[in-house]
C-alpha positions in Angstrom: 105.2 -61.9 0.9 103.4 -59.1 -1.3 99.6 -58.8 -0.8 97.7 -56.5 -3.0 94.9 -55.8 -0.7 93.4 -52.8 -2.4 92.1 -53.2 -6.0 92.6 -49.6 -7.0 96.5 -50.1 -6.3 96.7 -53.0 -8.8 97.0 -50.6 -11.9 99.8 -48.7 -10.4 101.7 -51.3 -8.6 104.2 -51.7 -11.4 104.6 -48.0 -12.0 105.3 -46.9 -8.5 109.0 -48.1 -8.2 109.8 -46.6 -11.5 108.4 -43.1 -10.3 110.6 -43.5 -7.2 113.8 -44.4 -9.1 113.4 -41.9 -12.0 112.0 -38.9 -10.3 113.7 -39.0 -7.0 110.5 -39.1 -5.1 111.1 -40.6 -1.5 109.3 -43.7 -0.3 107.2 -41.9 2.2 106.2 -39.2 -0.1 105.1 -41.6 -2.8 103.2 -43.8 -0.4 101.3 -40.7 0.9 100.4 -39.5 -2.4 99.0 -42.9 -3.5 97.5 -43.7 -0.1 99.4 -46.9 0.6 101.7 -48.1 3.3 105.5 -47.4 2.9 106.4 -51.0 3.7 104.2 -52.3 0.9 105.9 -49.8 -1.4 109.3 -51.0 -0.4 108.1 -54.6 -1.1 107.0 -53.7 -4.5 110.2 -52.0 -5.3 112.3 -54.9 -4.1 110.2 -57.3 -6.1 109.9 -55.1 -9.1 111.1 -57.7 -11.6 108.8 -60.4 -10.4 105.8 -58.0 -10.4 106.4 -56.9 -13.9 106.1 -60.5 -15.2 103.0 -61.3 -13.0 99.5 -61.3 -14.2 97.4 -58.4 -13.1 94.8 -60.5 -11.3 97.4 -62.2 -9.1 96.8 -61.0 -5.5 100.0 -62.4 -3.8 103.3 -63.8 -4.9 103.7 -66.3 -2.2 102.4 -69.8 -3.4 100.7 -70.3 -0.1 100.9 -73.1 2.4 102.4 -76.4 0.8 100.3 -79.5 0.8 100.4 -81.6 3.6 99.9 -84.8 1.8 101.4 -84.0 -1.7 101.0 -87.7 -3.0 97.4 -87.7 -2.2 96.8 -84.4 -3.9 98.7 -85.4 -7.1 96.6 -88.6 -7.3 93.4 -86.5 -6.7 94.3 -84.0 -9.4 95.2 -86.9 -11.9 91.7 -88.2 -11.1 90.0 -84.9 -11.7 91.8 -84.3 -14.9 90.8 -87.8 -16.0 87.1 -87.1 -15.2 87.3 -83.7 -17.0 89.0 -85.2 -20.1 86.0 -87.8 -20.2 83.4 -85.1 -20.0 82.4 -85.9 -16.3 81.0 -83.4 -13.9 83.3 -83.0 -10.8 81.8 -81.1 -8.0 83.3 -80.0 -4.6 81.5 -82.8 -2.8 82.9 -85.3 -5.3 86.5 -84.1 -4.8 86.2 -84.4 -1.0 84.7 -87.8 -1.2 87.5 -88.9 -3.5 90.1 -87.4 -1.2 88.7 -89.3 1.8 88.6 -92.6 -0.4 92.3 -92.1 -1.4 93.3 -91.3 2.2 92.3 -94.9 3.2 94.8 -96.5 0.6 97.3 -98.9 2.4 100.3 -96.9 0.8 99.2 -93.6 2.1 98.4 -95.1 5.5 101.8 -96.6 5.6 103.6 -93.4 4.8 101.4 -91.0 6.7 99.8 -92.6 9.8 98.4 -89.3 10.9 96.2 -89.0 7.9 93.5 -91.0 9.7 92.4 -88.1 11.8 92.9 -85.5 8.9 89.6 -83.5 8.1 89.1 -82.6 4.5 87.4 -79.4 5.3 86.3 -76.6 3.0 89.4 -74.7 4.0 91.5 -77.7 2.8 89.5 -77.8 -0.4 90.0 -74.1 -1.1 93.8 -74.6 -0.8 93.8 -77.8 -3.0 91.9 -75.9 -5.8 94.3 -73.0 -5.6 97.3 -75.1 -5.7 96.3 -76.8 -8.8 94.7 -73.7 -10.4 91.3 -75.3 -10.6 88.3 -73.3 -11.2 84.4 -73.9 -10.5 81.9 -73.7 -13.3 78.1 -73.7 -12.8 76.0 -76.2 -14.6 73.6 -74.7 -17.0 70.0 -75.7 -17.6 69.4 -79.2 -19.1 65.6 -78.6 -19.8 65.8 -75.9 -22.4 66.0 -76.8 -26.1 69.4 -75.5 -27.2 70.5 -74.4 -30.7 72.9 -76.6 -32.7 75.4 -73.9 -32.7 75.3 -73.2 -28.9 79.0 -73.4 -28.4 79.9 -70.9 -31.0 77.1 -68.5 -29.9 78.0 -68.9 -26.2 81.7 -68.2 -26.8 80.9 -65.1 -28.9 78.8 -63.7 -26.2 80.7 -64.7 -23.2 84.2 -65.1 -24.6 84.7 -67.7 -21.9 85.9 -71.3 -22.1 83.1 -73.9 -22.0 83.5 -77.3 -20.5 81.1 -80.0 -21.7 80.3 -82.7 -19.2 78.8 -86.1 -19.3 75.4 -86.5 -17.4 72.8 -89.2 -16.9 70.2 -87.1 -18.6 68.0 -87.7 -15.6 68.9 -84.5 -13.6 65.2 -83.4 -13.4 63.9 -86.9 -12.4 62.6 -87.2 -9.0 60.8 -89.5 -6.6 58.9 -89.1 -3.3 59.8 -90.6 0.2 57.4 -90.8 2.9 59.2 -90.8 6.3 57.4 -91.2 9.6 58.4 -91.7 13.2 56.7 -92.1 16.6 57.1 -89.8 19.5 59.5 -92.3 21.3 61.8 -92.3 18.2 60.5 -95.6 16.5 60.8 -95.2 12.8 58.0 -96.4 10.7 58.7 -98.1 7.3 59.7 -95.6 4.6 57.7 -95.4 1.4 59.4 -94.7 -2.0 57.1 -93.5 -4.7 58.5 -93.6 -8.3 57.1 -91.8 -11.4 56.4 -94.9 -13.2 53.1 -96.8 -14.2 54.2 -100.0 -12.5 56.5 -100.9 -9.8 59.9 -101.8 -10.9 60.7 -105.6 -10.7 63.9 -105.2 -8.7 65.4 -106.3 -5.5 64.8 -103.3 -3.1 66.3 -103.2 0.3 64.3 -104.8 3.2 61.9 -102.7 5.2 61.0 -100.2 2.5 57.7 -100.1 0.7 57.9 -99.3 -3.1 54.9 -97.6 -4.9 54.4 -96.0 -8.4 52.1 -93.7 -10.0 52.2 -91.3 -13.0 53.1 -88.2 -11.0 55.5 -89.8 -8.6 54.1 -88.1 -5.5 51.8 -88.4 -2.7 48.0 -88.3 -3.6 44.8 -89.3 -2.1 45.2 -92.9 -3.0 48.8 -93.2 -1.8 47.8 -91.6 1.4 44.9 -94.1 1.9 47.4 -97.0 1.1 49.9 -95.6 3.8 47.3 -95.5 6.5 46.3 -99.0 6.0 49.8 -100.5 5.5 52.2 -98.3 7.4 50.3 -96.3 10.0 48.5 -99.4 11.3 51.6 -101.4 11.8 52.7 -98.9 14.5 51.2 -101.3 17.2 50.7 -104.9 16.5 47.9 -105.2 18.9 45.6 -102.8 17.3 45.0 -99.1 16.7 45.4 -97.4 20.1 44.4 -93.7 20.4 47.2 -91.7 18.8 47.8 -88.2 17.3 49.3 -87.9 13.9 51.1 -84.5 12.9 50.6 -83.6 9.2 51.4 -80.7 7.2 48.6 -78.9 5.1 49.6 -80.7 1.8 46.3 -81.3 -0.2 46.9 -85.2 -0.2 46.6 -85.1 3.6 43.6 -83.0 4.2 41.0 -84.5 1.9 37.9 -86.0 3.6 38.6 -89.6 2.6 42.0 -89.6 4.4 40.5 -87.9 7.5 37.7 -90.2 7.8 40.0 -93.3 7.5 42.3 -91.9 10.3 39.2 -91.4 12.5 38.4 -95.1 12.0 42.0 -95.9 13.1 41.6 -94.0 16.4 43.7 -91.1 15.2 43.5 -87.5 16.1 45.1 -85.2 13.3 47.2 -82.2 14.2 47.4 -80.1 11.0 50.4 -77.8 10.8 49.4 -74.2 9.4 50.6 -73.3 5.9 54.1 -72.2 5.5 55.0 -73.3 8.9 56.5 -76.6 8.2 60.0 -75.7 8.6 59.3 -74.6 12.2 56.6 -77.0 13.4 57.0 -80.2 11.5 59.4 -82.4 13.7 60.7 -84.4 10.6 61.4 -81.1 8.6 63.3 -79.7 11.7 65.4 -82.8 12.7 65.4 -85.4 10.0 64.7 -84.5 6.5 67.9 -82.3 5.9 70.1 -85.1 7.2 68.2 -87.8 5.0 68.5 -85.7 2.0 72.2 -85.1 2.4 73.0 -88.9 2.9 70.9 -89.6 -0.3 73.0 -87.1 -2.1 76.2 -88.5 -0.8 75.3 -92.0 -1.9 74.5 -90.6 -5.4 77.7 -88.6 -5.5 79.7 -91.8 -4.4 77.9 -93.7 -7.3 78.9 -91.0 -9.8 82.7 -91.2 -8.9 82.7 -94.9 -9.2 84.1 -96.4 -12.5 81.3 -98.7 -12.9 79.2 -97.0 -15.5 77.5 -97.9 -18.8 76.9 -95.4 -21.4 74.1 -94.8 -23.9 74.5 -94.2 -27.7 74.4 -90.5 -27.0 77.4 -90.9 -24.6 75.2 -90.2 -21.5 75.8 -92.2 -18.2 73.1 -94.7 -18.0 71.0 -93.8 -14.8 71.3 -96.1 -11.8 68.7 -98.7 -11.2 65.8 -97.9 -9.0 66.9 -100.4 -6.4 70.4 -98.5 -6.2 
């Protein structure tokens, strides 16, 4: 294996064996002059023919470790190629999820029973991308009004290949989720607030409250509603003396909300500004996991083949109940 570990040697790696043959310079003398290892120079000399035909950016000639499950990776690459041909975005997480899905197929399980315990880690993903010469591209902004000749201008400026992708057109759409739990771990019903004028008439999962307002976030009215409908449900026998830990969001600290909580026998513990990530129990232990699971569900929906498209060839957004 020839590994080009020093970038400054890449420009001279193909010339060094020629110098040695034509000028009679010994291996050690040449290696010392160019500050490289003699063994590396011998490897370059022995593989001169291959090196001369190798692209300058290639760091090693060895193809690397072979795929453990080539059939799975071939199917995965075919799926990625199909998605790219259709203009769909394919992220690292989507690739991993699809690989896990393919590993559960009866055919693969029959021929590779050990695949059940295989971990599709980041190391495996990097190897897969390298084996199939796949590159990553960053999605550009979707909010800015772009010129009609964007592709031409972009290629002139960057001289790079551009990959157009299909999206739902709702990348910047958002909704708010209110999570709350008791000190003993009991979870209070979650509240989803959508940026709508009216609550959608859809079949939502049991145990979740659905709210809607023009901003799609928590305000004074939503907090008052939450106190009356969620906080008071923590104990079916009434409102025992309790303490509620809140951050310093303005919707939490208005007088009307404070007064309503006092009437419900509740003491308020207000977390100082900019300290939520350290002192808010949900932020420390729950929110990251919750957001990660929501993102996984969205990614799984994106890789599914059940999609309808708008006249502009954008994927129709999922329903609010989804």
